[in-house]
C-alpha positions as a Markdown table, in Angstrom:
| # | Residue | x | y | z |
|---|---|---|---|---|
| 1 | Met | 115.6 | 78.1 | 107.9 |
| 2 | Ile | 118.6 | 80.4 | 107.3 |
| 3 | Asn | 121.5 | 80.6 | 109.7 |
| 4 | Ala | 121.9 | 83.6 | 112.1 |
| 5 | Val | 124.5 | 85.5 | 110.1 |
| 6 | Ala | 122.5 | 85.2 | 106.9 |
| 7 | Phe | 119.3 | 86.3 | 108.8 |
| 8 | Val | 121.0 | 89.4 | 110.2 |
| 9 | Lys | 122.5 | 90.4 | 106.8 |
| 10 | Glu | 119.1 | 90.0 | 105.1 |
| 11 | Phe | 117.3 | 91.8 | 107.9 |
| 12 | Tyr | 119.6 | 94.8 | 107.8 |
| 13 | Trp | 119.6 | 94.9 | 104.0 |
| 14 | Ala | 115.8 | 94.9 | 104.0 |
| 15 | Met | 115.7 | 97.6 | 106.7 |
| 16 | Cys | 118.1 | 99.8 | 104.7 |
| 17 | Thr | 116.1 | 99.4 | 101.5 |
| 18 | Gly | 112.7 | 99.7 | 103.2 |
| 19 | Asp | 111.6 | 96.3 | 102.1 |
| 20 | Val | 109.1 | 95.7 | 104.9 |
| 21 | Glu | 107.5 | 92.7 | 103.2 |
| 22 | His | 110.9 | 90.9 | 103.2 |
| 23 | Ile | 111.5 | 91.7 | 106.8 |
| 24 | Ala | 108.2 | 90.2 | 107.7 |
| 25 | Ala | 108.9 | 87.1 | 105.5 |
| 26 | Leu | 112.1 | 86.4 | 107.4 |
| 27 | His | 110.2 | 85.8 | 110.6 |
| 28 | Ser | 108.4 | 82.6 | 111.6 |
| 29 | Pro | 104.6 | 82.6 | 112.2 |
| 30 | Asp | 105.2 | 82.4 | 116.0 |
| 31 | Phe | 107.7 | 85.2 | 116.2 |
| 32 | Glu | 107.1 | 87.9 | 118.9 |
| 33 | Trp | 108.7 | 91.3 | 118.8 |
| 34 | Thr | 108.6 | 93.4 | 122.0 |
| 35 | Gly | 109.1 | 97.1 | 121.4 |
| 36 | Ala | 111.1 | 99.4 | 123.7 |
| 37 | Glu | 109.3 | 101.1 | 126.6 |
| 38 | Ser | 110.5 | 104.5 | 125.4 |
| 39 | Pro | 109.3 | 106.5 | 123.5 |
| 40 | Pro | 105.7 | 105.2 | 124.0 |
| 41 | Ser | 105.1 | 105.0 | 120.3 |
| 42 | Tyr | 107.6 | 102.1 | 120.1 |
| 43 | Ser | 106.3 | 100.1 | 123.1 |
| 44 | Gly | 104.2 | 97.0 | 122.6 |
| 45 | Leu | 104.1 | 93.4 | 121.5 |
| 46 | Trp | 103.7 | 92.2 | 118.0 |
| 47 | Arg | 103.1 | 88.6 | 117.0 |
| 48 | Gly | 103.9 | 87.0 | 113.7 |
| 49 | Pro | 105.1 | 88.4 | 110.4 |
| 50 | Arg | 101.9 | 90.4 | 109.6 |
| 51 | Asp | 102.0 | 92.3 | 112.9 |
| 52 | Val | 105.7 | 93.1 | 112.4 |
| 53 | Glu | 105.0 | 94.3 | 108.9 |
| 54 | Cys | 102.2 | 96.6 | 110.2 |
| 55 | Tyr | 104.4 | 97.9 | 113.0 |
| 56 | Leu | 107.3 | 98.8 | 110.7 |
| 57 | Val | 105.0 | 100.4 | 108.1 |
| 58 | Gly | 103.6 | 102.5 | 110.9 |
| 59 | Leu | 107.1 | 103.6 | 112.0 |
| 60 | Ile | 108.1 | 104.5 | 108.5 |
| 61 | Phe | 104.8 | 106.4 | 107.9 |
| 62 | Arg | 105.3 | 108.4 | 111.2 |
| 63 | Ser | 108.9 | 109.2 | 110.5 |
| 64 | Ser | 108.2 | 110.4 | 107.0 |
| 65 | Asn | 105.5 | 112.8 | 108.2 |
| 66 | Arg | 107.8 | 114.7 | 110.6 |
């Protein structure tokens, strides 16, 4: 388990570089991510690293097709 500062640094580095697999690997198996209510495409609940990875890949795919 890494400390909070190291987690945030790694998380943002991975977001900036598009390393979705690393973002997912940072989270524990019982992690839950609740998306914002607005816009609707971001709302929802994702459980575990695999769900988070799929969610982020979907966001990247949608934003690259605009």
